[in-house]
VEXVO-795754 format. One line per 10 residues: their letters; for each residue x, y, z of C-alpha. Coordinates in steps of 0.25 Angstrom, whole numbers, plus 5000, padded with zeros to 4 digits. Example, Ala and Ser with C-alpha at 12.3 -4.5 7.8 and 13.67 -1.06 7.14 Angstrom:
! VEXVO-795754
AS> 5049/4982/5031 ~ 5055/4996/5029 $
! end
This chain:
! VEXVO-795754
XXXXXXXXXX> 5000/5000/5000 ~ 5006/5013/4995 ~ 5008/5024/5006 ~ 5003/5035/4996 ~ 4989/5030/4996 ~ 4988/5027/5010 ~ 4992/5041/5013 ~ 4981/5046/5003 ~ 4971/5037/5008 ~ 4972/5042/5022 $
XXXXXXXXXX> 4973/5056/5017 ~ 4960/5054/5009 ~ 4952/5048/5020 ~ 4957/5059/5030 ~ 4953/5070/5020 ~ 4939/5064/5017 ~ 4936/5063/5032 ~ 4940/5078/5034 ~ 4934/5083/5020 ~ 4921/5076/5018 $
XXXXXXXXXX> 4913/5082/5030 ~ 4911/5096/5023 ~ 4903/5089/5012 ~ 4895/5079/5021 ~ 4881/5077/5017 ~ 4869/5069/5020 ~ 4870/5055/5014 ~ 4859/5044/5014 ~ 4859/5033/5024 ~ 4863/5019/5018 $
XXXXXXXXXX> 4855/5007/5023 ~ 4867/4999/5028 ~ 4872/5002/5042 ~ 4886/5000/5038 ~ 4885/5010/5027 ~ 4878/5021/5036 ~ 4883/5035/5032 ~ 4887/5045/5043 ~ 4875/5054/5039 ~ 4866/5042/5045 $
XXXXXXXXXX> 4874/5040/5057 ~ 4864/5041/5068 ~ 4865/5052/5079 ~ 4869/5048/5093 ~ 4855/5050/5098 ~ 4850/5040/5088 ~ 4861/5029/5091 ~ 4854/5017/5098 ~ 4863/5010/5108 ~ 4862/4999/5117 $
XXXXXXXXXX> 4871/5004/5128 ~ 4861/5001/5140 ~ 4856/4987/5133 ~ 4845/4995/5127 ~ 4843/5003/5114 ~ 4844/5018/5117 ~ 4850/5030/5110 ~ 4864/5033/5112 ~ 4862/5047/5118 ~ 4853/5041/5129 $
XXXXXXXXXX> 4863/5032/5134 ~ 4869/5037/5147 ~ 4884/5033/5144 ~ 4895/5035/5134 ~ 4894/5026/5122 ~ 4901/5025/5109 ~ 4893/5020/5098 ~ 4897/5016/5084 ~ 4886/5015/5074 ~ 4885/5006/5062 $
XXXXXXXXXX> 4889/5018/5054 ~ 4901/5021/5062 ~ 4906/5007/5062 ~ 4904/5007/5047 ~ 4912/5020/5045 ~ 4924/5016/5054 ~ 4924/5001/5049 ~ 4926/4996/5063 ~ 4920/4982/5068 ~ 4926/4979/5081 $
XXXXXXXXXX> 4930/4985/5095 ~ 4944/4988/5091 ~ 4940/4998/5081 ~ 4927/5004/5087 ~ 4934/5005/5101 ~ 4943/5016/5094 ~ 4931/5025/5091 ~ 4927/5025/5105 ~ 4932/5035/5115 ~ 4938/5030/5129 $
XXXXXXXXXX> 4939/5016/5123 ~ 4952/5009/5118 ~ 4955/4994/5114 ~ 4966/4985/5114 ~ 4964/4973/5105 ~ 4971/4962/5097 ~ 4985/4965/5103 ~ 4987/4951/5110 ~ 4975/4943/5103 ~ 4962/4947/5095 $
XXXXXXXXXX> 4953/4944/5107 ~ 4961/4953/5116 ~ 4953/4966/5117 ~ 4954/4977/5128 ~ 4944/4988/5128 ~ 4947/5000/5137 ~ 4934/5009/5140 ~ 4938/5022/5148 ~ 4949/5015/5156 ~ 4944/5002/5158 $
XXXXXXXXXX> 4950/4991/5150 ~ 4948/4976/5147 ~ 4959/4969/5153 ~ 4966/4959/5144 ~ 4963/4944/5149 ~ 4951/4950/5158 ~ 4937/4953/5154 ~ 4934/4964/5145 ~ 4929/4977/5151 ~ 4920/4980/5139 $
XXXXXXXXXX> 4907/4972/5136 ~ 4905/4968/5121 ~ 4890/4968/5118 ~ 4886/4963/5104 ~ 4872/4964/5101 ~ 4868/4963/5115 ~ 4876/4952/5119 ~ 4888/4953/5128 ~ 4901/4947/5123 ~ 4910/4940/5133 $
XXXXXXXXXX> 4924/4938/5127 ~ 4934/4950/5126 ~ 4939/4943/5113 ~ 4925/4948/5107 ~ 4928/4963/5109 ~ 4936/4964/5096 ~ 4929/4954/5088 ~ 4919/4958/5077 ~ 4905/4956/5082 ~ 4897/4955/5069 $
XXXXXXXXXX> 4893/4967/5060 ~ 4892/4980/5070 ~ 4881/4990/5070 ~ 4884/4997/5082 ~ 4895/4998/5093 ~ 4892/5005/5106 ~ 4904/5006/5116 ~ 4899/5009/5131 ~ 4908/5014/5141 ~ 4909/5012/5156 $
XXXXXXXXXX> 4903/5000/5164 ~ 4892/4994/5156 ~ 4891/4980/5164 ~ 4878/4984/5170 ~ 4871/4984/5155 ~ 4881/4976/5147 ~ 4887/4966/5156 ~ 4899/4959/5158 ~ 4913/4966/5156 ~ 4907/4980/5153 $
XXXXXXXXXX> 4915/4987/5163 ~ 4921/4997/5154 ~ 4910/4997/5143 ~ 4903/4989/5133 ~ 4904/4988/5117 ~ 4890/4985/5111 ~ 4890/4981/5097 ~ 4877/4979/5088 ~ 4879/4971/5076 ~ 4870/4970/5063 $
XXXXXXXXXX> 4856/4963/5064 ~ 4848/4957/5053 ~ 4839/4967/5046 ~ 4826/4965/5038 ~ 4834/4964/5025 ~ 4847/4957/5022 ~ 4859/4966/5021 ~ 4874/4966/5025 ~ 4887/4972/5022 ~ 4901/4968/5019 $
XXXXXXXXXX> 4915/4975/5022 ~ 4929/4972/5016 ~ 4942/4978/5021 ~ 4955/4979/5015 ~ 4967/4985/5022 ~ 4982/4985/5024 ~ 4990/4974/5031 ~ 4982/4963/5023 ~ 4969/4968/5030 ~ 4956/4961/5025 $
XXXXXXXXXX> 4942/4962/5031 ~ 4929/4958/5027 ~ 4915/4958/5035 ~ 4900/4958/5032 ~ 4887/4955/5036 ~ 4874/4951/5031 ~ 4861/4952/5038 ~ 4846/4950/5036 ~ 4833/4942/5038 ~ 4832/4928/5036 $
XXXXXXXXXX> 4817/4928/5039 ~ 4807/4938/5045 ~ 4812/4935/5058 ~ 4826/4931/5057 ~ 4838/4939/5053 ~ 4853/4936/5051 ~ 4866/4943/5051 ~ 4879/4937/5046 ~ 4892/4944/5048 ~ 4907/4940/5045 $
XXXXXXXXXX> 4921/4947/5045 ~ 4935/4945/5041 ~ 4948/4952/5043 ~ 4962/4948/5040 ~ 4974/4957/5043 ~ 4990/4956/5043 ~ 4990/4966/5054 ~ 5000/4979/5055 ~ 5012/4972/5061 ~ 5022/4961/5056 $
XXXXXXXXXX> 5030/4950/5064 ~ 5045/4952/5059 ~ 5050/4940/5063 ~ 5040/4931/5058 ~ 5037/4940/5046 ~ 5022/4939/5047 ~ 5011/4948/5049 ~ 5007/4942/5062 ~ 5006/4952/5072 ~ 4993/4958/5071 $
XXXXXXXXXX> 4987/4950/5059 ~ 4973/4944/5060 ~ 4962/4937/5053 ~ 4948/4935/5058 ~ 4934/4932/5054 ~ 4921/4931/5060 ~ 4906/4927/5057 ~ 4894/4932/5064 ~ 4880/4928/5063 ~ 4867/4933/5069 $
XXXXXXXXXX> 4852/4929/5068 ~ 4841/4937/5073 ~ 4828/4931/5074 ~ 4814/4936/5079 ~ 4807/4925/5087 ~ 4793/4932/5087 ~ 4790/4946/5088 ~ 4797/4948/5101 ~ 4809/4939/5101 ~ 4822/4940/5094 $
XXXXXXXXXX> 4834/4930/5094 ~ 4848/4935/5090 ~ 4858/4924/5087 ~ 4873/4927/5084 ~ 4885/4919/5081 ~ 4899/4923/5078 ~ 4912/4916/5074 ~ 4926/4923/5073 ~ 4940/4919/5071 ~ 4953/4927/5071 $
XXXXXXXXXX> 4968/4923/5068 ~ 4978/4933/5070 ~ 4991/4937/5078 ~ 4992/4940/5093 ~ 5001/4948/5103 ~ 5005/4959/5094 ~ 5014/4965/5104 ~ 5028/4969/5105 ~ 5036/4971/5119 ~ 5042/4985/5124 $
XXXXXXXXXX> 5051/4987/5135 ~ 5050/4998/5146 ~ 5064/4996/5153 ~ 5069/5010/5154 ~ 5083/5005/5160 ~ 5085/4996/5148 ~ 5084/5008/5139 ~ 5099/5011/5140 ~ 5101/4998/5133 ~ 5090/5000/5123 $
XXXXXXXXXX> 5080/5011/5123 ~ 5070/5001/5118 ~ 5070/4995/5132 ~ 5061/5007/5136 ~ 5052/5009/5125 ~ 5039/5017/5124 ~ 5029/5008/5119 ~ 5024/5018/5109 ~ 5037/5018/5102 ~ 5038/5003/5100 $
XXXXXXXXXX> 5042/4999/5086 ~ 5034/4986/5084 ~ 5040/4973/5079 ~ 5035/4959/5080 ~ 5044/4948/5080 ~ 5038/4936/5088 ~ 5042/4922/5082 ~ 5029/4916/5086 ~ 5018/4921/5076 ~ 5007/4926/5084 $
XXXXXXXXXX> 4992/4921/5083 ~ 4979/4924/5088 ~ 4966/4915/5086 ~ 4952/4918/5090 ~ 4939/4911/5087 ~ 4925/4916/5092 ~ 4912/4909/5092 ~ 4900/4916/5097 ~ 4885/4914/5097 ~ 4874/4922/5104 $
XXXXXXXXXX> 4859/4921/5105 ~ 4851/4934/5110 ~ 4836/4933/5112 ~ 4827/4946/5114 ~ 4812/4945/5118 ~ 4803/4957/5119 ~ 4792/4956/5130 ~ 4788/4969/5127 ~ 4791/4976/5140 ~ 4804/4970/5141 $
XXXXXXXXXX> 4814/4962/5132 ~ 4822/4950/5135 ~ 4836/4948/5129 ~ 4844/4936/5131 ~ 4857/4931/5125 ~ 4868/4921/5125 ~ 4882/4921/5120 ~ 4892/4910/5117 ~ 4906/4914/5114 ~ 4918/4906/5111 $
XXXXXXXXXX> 4931/4913/5108 ~ 4945/4906/5107 ~ 4957/4914/5105 ~ 4972/4911/5106 ~ 4985/4918/5103 ~ 5000/4913/5100 ~ 5012/4923/5101 ~ 5026/4924/5105 ~ 5030/4925/5119 ~ 5036/4936/5129 $
XXXXXXXXXX> 5046/4929/5137 ~ 5060/4930/5129 ~ 5065/4941/5138 ~ 5063/4934/5151 ~ 5069/4921/5146 ~ 5058/4911/5149 ~ 5062/4903/5137 ~ 5077/4903/5139 ~ 5074/4897/5153 ~ 5086/4886/5152 $
XXXXXXXXXX> 5095/4897/5150 ~ 5091/4904/5163 ~ 5091/4891/5171 ~ 5077/4886/5170 ~ 5075/4870/5170 ~ 5082/4863/5159 ~ 5072/4854/5150 ~ 5070/4851/5136 ~ 5059/4862/5134 ~ 5068/4872/5140 $
XXXXXXXXXX> 5080/4868/5132 ~ 5071/4869/5119 ~ 5065/4882/5122 ~ 5079/4888/5126 ~ 5085/4883/5113 ~ 5074/4888/5105 ~ 5075/4902/5111 ~ 5090/4903/5109 ~ 5090/4898/5095 ~ 5079/4908/5091 $
XXXXXXXXXX> 5087/4920/5098 ~ 5100/4916/5092 ~ 5094/4915/5078 ~ 5088/4929/5080 ~ 5099/4936/5087 ~ 5098/4951/5082 ~ 5084/4950/5076 ~ 5078/4964/5077 ~ 5067/4965/5087 ~ 5061/4978/5093 $
XXXXXXXXXX> 5070/4985/5102 ~ 5075/4982/5113 ~ 5072/4967/5109 ~ 5085/4961/5104 ~ 5088/4946/5101 ~ 5102/4943/5106 ~ 5110/4931/5104 ~ 5103/4923/5116 ~ 5088/4924/5122 ~ 5094/4927/5136 $
XXXXXXXXXX> 5088/4941/5140 ~ 5098/4952/5138 ~ 5098/4956/5153 ~ 5105/4942/5155 ~ 5113/4942/5142 ~ 5116/4956/5138 ~ 5126/4953/5128 ~ 5117/4943/5119 ~ 5104/4942/5126 ~ 5091/4946/5120 $
XXXXXXXXXX> 5079/4955/5123 ~ 5067/4949/5116 ~ 5055/4957/5121 ~ 5042/4949/5118 ~ 5038/4941/5106 ~ 5053/4939/5101 ~ 5056/4932/5088 ~ 5063/4921/5097 ~ 5057/4909/5104 ~ 5062/4914/5117 $
XXXXXXXXXX> 5049/4921/5121 ~ 5040/4908/5119 ~ 5027/4908/5114 ~ 5012/4912/5120 ~ 4999/4905/5117 ~ 4986/4911/5123 ~ 4972/4907/5123 ~ 4959/4914/5127 ~ 4947/4905/5124 ~ 4934/4909/5130 $
XXXXXXXXXX> 4919/4903/5128 ~ 4908/4911/5135 ~ 4893/4909/5136 ~ 4885/4922/5141 ~ 4869/4925/5141 ~ 4861/4936/5145 ~ 4846/4939/5148 ~ 4841/4952/5149 ~ 4827/4958/5150 ~ 4825/4972/5146 $
XXXXXXXXXX> 4813/4982/5147 ~ 4808/4986/5133 ~ 4797/4997/5137 ~ 4804/5010/5132 ~ 4799/5016/5144 ~ 4807/5025/5154 ~ 4812/5012/5162 ~ 4820/5001/5155 ~ 4826/4990/5162 ~ 4834/4977/5160 $
XXXXXXXXXX> 4838/4965/5167 ~ 4847/4953/5164 ~ 4856/4942/5167 ~ 4870/4937/5161 ~ 4878/4925/5161 ~ 4891/4922/5155 ~ 4901/4909/5156 ~ 4915/4911/5150 ~ 4926/4900/5149 ~ 4939/4905/5145 $
XXXXXXXXXX> 4952/4899/5143 ~ 4964/4908/5144 ~ 4979/4903/5142 ~ 4992/4909/5140 ~ 5003/4899/5136 ~ 5018/4903/5135 ~ 5027/4893/5128 ~ 5041/4891/5124 ~ 5045/4894/5108 ~ 5052/4882/5102 $
XXXXXXXXXX> 5051/4888/5089 ~ 5039/4879/5084 ~ 5028/4889/5087 ~ 5016/4889/5096 ~ 5008/4877/5100 ~ 4994/4883/5104 ~ 4992/4876/5117 ~ 4992/4882/5130 ~ 5001/4871/5135 ~ 5011/4864/5127 $
XXXXXXXXXX> 5020/4854/5134 ~ 5036/4855/5135 ~ 5038/4846/5124 ~ 5031/4854/5114 ~ 5036/4864/5105 ~ 5030/4875/5112 ~ 5030/4871/5127 ~ 5022/4880/5136 ~ 5030/4887/5147 ~ 5019/4895/5154 $
XXXXXXXXXX> 5004/4894/5154 ~ 4992/4902/5159 ~ 4979/4895/5155 ~ 4965/4896/5163 ~ 4951/4892/5160 ~ 4941/4904/5165 ~ 4927/4901/5168 ~ 4918/4913/5170 ~ 4902/4914/5174 ~ 4896/4927/5174 $
XXXXXXXXXX> 4882/4930/5180 ~ 4875/4943/5179 ~ 4862/4950/5181 ~ 4860/4965/5176 ~ 4848/4975/5175 ~ 4846/4990/5171 ~ 4835/5000/5172 ~ 4834/5013/5164 ~ 4825/5024/5168 ~ 4820/5037/5160 $
XXXXXXXXXX> 4817/5044/5173 ~ 4813/5057/5164 ~ 4815/5059/5150 ~ 4829/5066/5153 ~ 4834/5057/5164 ~ 4837/5042/5163 ~ 4843/5033/5174 ~ 4849/5019/5171 ~ 4853/5008/5181 ~ 4859/4996/5177 $
XXXXXXXXXX> 4866/4984/5186 ~ 4873/4971/5183 ~ 4878/4960/5193 ~ 4889/4951/5188 ~ 4895/4938/5194 ~ 4907/4932/5187 ~ 4912/4919/5191 ~ 4926/4915/5186 ~ 4934/4903/5187 ~ 4948/4900/5182 $
XXXXXXXXXX> 4955/4886/5180 ~ 4969/4885/5176 ~ 4973/4876/5164 ~ 4988/4876/5165 ~ 4994/4862/5166 ~ 5002/4859/5178 ~ 5015/4857/5171 ~ 5030/4862/5172 ~ 5034/4875/5163 ~ 5046/4868/5155 $
XXXXXXXXXX> 5053/4882/5154 ~ 5053/4886/5169 ~ 5051/4873/5176 ~ 5039/4879/5184 ~ 5024/4878/5182 ~ 5018/4881/5168 ~ 5009/4892/5176 ~ 5015/4899/5187 ~ 5003/4898/5195 ~ 5006/4883/5195 $
XXXXXXXXXX> 5017/4884/5204 ~ 5010/4878/5216 ~ 5001/4868/5208 ~ 4990/4869/5198 ~ 4982/4882/5198 ~ 4968/4881/5204 ~ 4955/4885/5199 ~ 4950/4899/5204 ~ 4937/4906/5203 ~ 4931/4920/5207 $
XXXXXXXXXX> 4917/4927/5206 ~ 4916/4941/5202 ~ 4904/4949/5205 ~ 4900/4964/5202 ~ 4888/4973/5202 ~ 4887/4983/5190 ~ 4878/4994/5191 ~ 4876/5006/5181 ~ 4869/5019/5183 ~ 4866/5029/5171 $
XXXXXXXXXX> 4859/5042/5171 ~ 4855/5050/5159 ~ 4850/5064/5158 ~ 4844/5071/5145 ~ 4843/5086/5146 ~ 4840/5087/5132 ~ 4837/5076/5122 ~ 4851/5078/5116 ~ 4859/5076/5128 ~ 4862/5065/5138 $
XXXXXXXXXX> 4869/5068/5151 ~ 4872/5054/5158 ~ 4880/5047/5169 ~ 4882/5032/5172 ~ 4889/5024/5182 ~ 4892/5009/5182 ~ 4900/4998/5188 ~ 4909/4989/5178 ~ 4914/4976/5181 ~ 4924/4965/5176 $
XXXXXXXXXX> 4925/4952/5183 ~ 4939/4948/5188 ~ 4945/4935/5184 ~ 4957/4926/5183 ~ 4971/4928/5176 ~ 4978/4916/5171 ~ 4981/4907/5183 ~ 4996/4909/5187 ~ 4996/4924/5184 ~ 4998/4928/5198 $
XXXXXXXXXX> 5009/4918/5200 ~ 5016/4922/5188 ~ 5017/4937/5191 ~ 5021/4935/5205 ~ 5032/4925/5202 ~ 5037/4934/5190 ~ 5035/4948/5195 ~ 5032/4949/5210 ~ 5043/4941/5215 ~ 5054/4951/5217 $
XXXXXXXXXX> 5063/4941/5225 ~ 5067/4930/5216 ~ 5078/4935/5206 ~ 5074/4939/5193 ~ 5059/4944/5199 ~ 5053/4957/5202 ~ 5043/4962/5211 ~ 5034/4969/5201 ~ 5022/4972/5211 ~ 5012/4967/5202 $
XXXXXXXXXX> 5000/4959/5207 ~ 4992/4949/5198 ~ 4983/4939/5202 ~ 4977/4927/5195 ~ 4963/4933/5198 ~ 4960/4947/5194 ~ 4948/4956/5201 ~ 4935/4961/5195 ~ 4936/4975/5189 ~ 4925/4985/5193 $
XXXXXXXXXX> 4923/4999/5189 ~ 4914/5010/5192 ~ 4911/5020/5181 ~ 4903/5034/5180 ~ 4901/5041/5167 ~ 4894/5054/5165 ~ 4892/5061/5151 ~ 4884/5069/5142 ~ 4880/5065/5127 ~ 4871/5072/5117 $
XXXXXXXXXX> 4872/5081/5105 ~ 4867/5094/5098 ~ 4866/5100/5084 ~ 4855/5089/5081 ~ 4865/5078/5084 ~ 4876/5084/5075 ~ 4885/5084/5088 ~ 4884/5073/5099 ~ 4893/5071/5111 ~ 4895/5062/5123 $
XXXXXXXXXX> 4904/5067/5134 ~ 4906/5058/5146 ~ 4915/5057/5158 ~ 4918/5044/5167 ~ 4924/5039/5179 ~ 4928/5024/5182 ~ 4934/5017/5194 ~ 4939/5003/5191 ~ 4942/4994/5202 ~ 4951/4982/5199 $
XXXXXXXXXX> 4952/4985/5184 ~ 4957/4973/5176 ~ 4970/4975/5170 ~ 4979/4966/5160 ~ 4993/4964/5163 ~ 5004/4957/5155 ~ 5016/4950/5161 ~ 5028/4946/5154 ~ 5041/4939/5160 ~ 5049/4926/5161 $
XXXXXXXXXX> 5035/4919/5163 ~ 5031/4923/5150 ~ 5018/4932/5149 ~ 5005/4934/5157 ~ 4992/4941/5155 ~ 4984/4945/5168 ~ 4974/4953/5173 ~ 4976/4962/5185 ~ 4968/4972/5192 ~ 4970/4987/5194 $
XXXXXXXXXX> 4963/4991/5207 ~ 4957/5004/5204 ~ 4957/5013/5192 ~ 4950/5026/5191 ~ 4945/5031/5177 ~ 4939/5044/5173 ~ 4937/5050/5159 ~ 4929/5058/5149 ~ 4924/5056/5135 ~ 4918/5064/5124 $
XXXXXXXXXX> 4912/5060/5111 ~ 4907/5070/5100 ~ 4901/5068/5087 ~ 4898/5079/5077 ~ 4891/5079/5064 ~ 4894/5092/5057 ~ 4887/5087/5044 ~ 4878/5076/5041 ~ 4888/5064/5036 ~ 4900/5070/5044 $
XXXXXXXXXX> 4903/5066/5058 ~ 4914/5070/5068 ~ 4916/5062/5081 ~ 4926/5063/5092 ~ 4928/5057/5106 ~ 4938/5058/5117 ~ 4939/5050/5130 ~ 4949/5053/5141 ~ 4951/5043/5152 ~ 4960/5046/5165 $
XXXXXXXXXX> 4962/5033/5174 ~ 4970/5030/5186 ~ 4974/5018/5193 ~ 4970/5020/5208 ~ 4975/5006/5213 ~ 4982/4994/5207 ~ 4986/4983/5217 ~ 4991/4975/5205 ~ 5002/4986/5202 ~ 5001/4997/5213 $
XXXXXXXXXX> 5011/5006/5207 ~ 5002/5009/5196 ~ 4992/5017/5204 ~ 4989/5030/5196 ~ 4992/5025/5183 ~ 4981/5024/5172 ~ 4971/5013/5168 ~ 4977/5004/5158 ~ 4974/5003/5144 ~ 4966/5016/5145 $
XXXXXXXXXX> 4969/5027/5135 ~ 4970/5041/5141 ~ 4961/5046/5131 ~ 4954/5043/5117 ~ 4950/5053/5105 ~ 4942/5049/5094 ~ 4940/5058/5082 ~ 4933/5056/5069 ~ 4925/5060/5058 ~ 4915/5053/5048 $
XXXXXXXXXX> 4909/5058/5035 ~ 4901/5055/5022 ~ 4900/5062/5009 ~ 4891/5057/4998 ~ 4896/5057/4984 ~ 4885/5051/4976 ~ 4885/5037/4975 ~ 4892/5035/4989 ~ 4897/5042/5001 ~ 4911/5047/5004 $
XXXXXXXXXX> 4914/5043/5019 ~ 4926/5045/5028 ~ 4929/5043/5043 ~ 4941/5046/5051 ~ 4943/5042/5066 ~ 4954/5045/5075 ~ 4957/5039/5088 ~ 4967/5044/5098 ~ 4970/5035/5110 ~ 4977/5042/5122 $
XXXXXXXXXX> 4989/5036/5130 ~ 4986/5023/5136 ~ 4993/5015/5147 ~ 4991/4999/5146 ~ 4996/4995/5160 ~ 4994/5000/5175 ~ 5009/5002/5175 ~ 5011/5016/5168 ~ 5025/5023/5169 ~ 5029/5014/5181 $
XXXXXXXXXX> 5042/5008/5182 ~ 5042/4993/5186 ~ 5051/4982/5188 ~ 5052/4971/5177 ~ 5058/4958/5175 ~ 5070/4964/5170 ~ 5071/4971/5183 ~ 5072/4957/5189 ~ 5081/4951/5180 ~ 5092/4962/5178 $
XXXXXXXXXX> 5099/4960/5192 ~ 5101/4945/5189 ~ 5105/4948/5174 ~ 5117/4949/5167 ~ 5116/4964/5168 ~ 5115/4964/5183 ~ 5106/4977/5184 ~ 5097/4981/5195 ~ 5083/4978/5194 ~ 5077/4992/5191 $
XXXXXXXXXX> 5084/4993/5178 ~ 5074/4982/5173 ~ 5062/4991/5177 ~ 5052/4995/5167 ~ 5045/5009/5166 ~ 5032/5009/5160 ~ 5030/5024/5156 ~ 5033/5019/5141 ~ 5021/5010/5139 ~ 5010/5020/5138 $
XXXXXXXXXX> 5003/5020/5124 ~ 5003/5033/5118 ~ 4991/5040/5113 ~ 4988/5037/5098 ~ 4979/5041/5087 ~ 4973/5033/5076 ~ 4966/5039/5064 ~ 4957/5030/5055 ~ 4951/5035/5042 ~ 4940/5029/5033 $
XXXXXXXXXX> 4935/5034/5020 ~ 4927/5030/5007 ~ 4914/5028/5000 ~ 4901/5022/5005 ~ 4889/5019/4996 ~ 4875/5014/5001 ~ 4880/5000/5002 ~ 4895/5000/5000 ~ 4908/5007/5005 ~ 4923/5008/5002 $
XXXXXXXXXX> 4931/5014/5013 ~ 4946/5016/5014 ~ 4952/5017/5028 ~ 4965/5020/5035 ~ 4966/5015/5050 ~ 4976/5023/5058 ~ 4979/5033/5047 ~ 4992/5038/5053 ~ 4998/5024/5056 ~ 4998/5028/5071 $
XXXXXXXXXX> 5007/5018/5079 ~ 5001/5015/5092 ~ 5000/5004/5102 ~ 4988/4995/5104 ~ 4992/4990/5117 ~ 5003/4990/5127 ~ 5004/4979/5138 ~ 5015/4982/5148 ~ 5021/4970/5155 ~ 5026/4977/5167 $
XXXXXXXXXX> 5036/4967/5172 ~ 5041/4964/5158 ~ 5046/4978/5157 ~ 5038/4982/5145 ~ 5025/4982/5136 ~ 5019/4973/5126 ~ 5014/4983/5115 ~ 5005/4981/5103 ~ 5004/4991/5091 ~ 4992/4996/5086 $
XXXXXXXXXX> 4986/4995/5071 ~ 4993/5004/5060 ~ 4988/5011/5048 ~ 4980/5003/5039 ~ 4973/5007/5026 ~ 4961/4999/5020 ~ 4948/4999/5012 ~ 4935/4995/5016 ~ 4923/4990/5006 ~ 4909/4988/5011 $
XXX> 4895/4985/5006 ~ 4881/4983/5012 ~ 4869/4976/5006 $
! end
């Protein structure tokens, strides 16, 4: 692709976005929702949402809500959370850095901790989804997206502590119709999706949707010479049948199958050791300046398979309506990737005095041979492959600094599994009178069966055997294993009452009571680790790990008040309690951390003052919001201004540990975090067919207490951007046979810390090793300082422009027009002495062609 036409296309799209508004005129409204013109976009007071489990106008809802209509979805081309979150103030997302199903959404300072439950409920056509892997999957053909902020558990159920994402998909109409879309873009990116919907009879309708996407991604593995860093191929099929079983009863049956194959663990490691900078400045690196290079000798892979089926029944009794549904979900996902252990010599154990055995000898020989063959191979600084795989602090003359995911076999392999089956059901009775008093009452049940395993194994140069446990005689012998079966039963009752006290004053009260009974059963065989001679799991030091169980309970009230001084203005306030159940880390997590980082007595160990438990506590939040929304100039200008304050108790937070033991993912608790902020949304329609929109959110957070890491008090809530800014414009201009359309979206994301440790100096494993190393330096020389691992603010501009007819469109688009380099995620591994960082997407040009019928 020639640079000159890329530049001209970008300039042309930008010029059309700026020049067309002066000539915008009325255009007719097409019949297909995906082709609606900007002139037909409904006003906010006309938009119907389900923010309180009932249909009501957006302006009437006493809460801050972001709504993406069918027209906006078509104009932006977005189909899933990764994209539409970027259009929403105060909301950020991290997804796909480790694996496709690994999605964390942060709403106003509350984050969904990796390996815990999500903080954001996902509701699709009235049914609550229960697996975090579904947050960034396509959920059929979308017609509307609602993003609710603040605790929504009383209304939307489980795991809605930070908010809820409510999706509405296409329903069958009275006539057959459909649409298809095809996309071709750089990096061998191809996408196709479409649907057909219509009646099978007078009382039965059907919808069939399908999607396919393939891309080589933006990044390349230079050692394997493959596009296998962020490549992906996925497809899915959705079916829906809606039938009227008489005049008052409807049944809605849905099924979905999806499959994904791609890469995983798209990370580089970055060191934060200021006292090593004299040897090489790259040892003390600002993560924002890191030059990405991928060199792992293990080709990373990620497989995900989804099977879902649901049935929803609605029966109208006249004065009340009964809604009941049940959902079955089965999602299997695993990943294969290179390891992280080379710098701490796990797989050269015989050279460091570990037990001699055939497995150890084979592992050491493979490690030494691969290092010798690659001596001097260029890696990201300060990584360097010397003549031998002994860490440079023990062999300054010819040792190595590997970083993580090196091209040698010395860092081993990793295989991770997260399989989950769940079955849920809800029954709800809601008033249907249309009078001043509306109510609903219901009950909910959920059963989850989840297997989570993280297996570390020696790399003998023969690839990865995808089992959680491989015996010592295999070509990929397991050296450490965390594997547990988690079972959860959830019971809940809920209800709400909304009362129109006067024409101007409305009051709403809702409540929910949850009981979550959790149990964990360890699945690690009681065998010896061939590398260290100890147990395969550190928690087995005194015998097999026993089962554990714990029940978590929480009452979740929510109160809202709305006052309409004039029809075009709504002054509102709401308060509610948010809740996420506690749970269990992989068994043996506490034993691993205590032995590796909290010893401080045994030579080669440190006292890191970090507390990790095998069981983490429930998270509870108390959130207050007040605001005003409305419009003037006959709806030409609309606005929504809100302020909020949230106190979070025992905030769940993901931590990553790396050391001589390998790697470990755990959930810890931050005892108390206070969050406050403000948000403004403004839409302006200067002319018919031309829209300007902007939003701004600022969030200030502070850790008030953290017994896991006491020295972090005063720092900010992790994964929380200081602010977000969205600016954009959308226009249409009729040109006879079609309309010229253009849209520009700019998103600025403020500085973001990804850990509770922010600017602090902490001891690392290097602090423990230096005094006993060949260098003989005091321990403090190996301390890390974490003032260089905050993600800088970054702005991304996306442009779209082209032609639309009544039943067709041809659109050119440029994502990340300025080719802004930014970080998707930063995962500090505090006692490792650095961070694991993942890059964001780069500039991409493409063309989208669509047709409807």
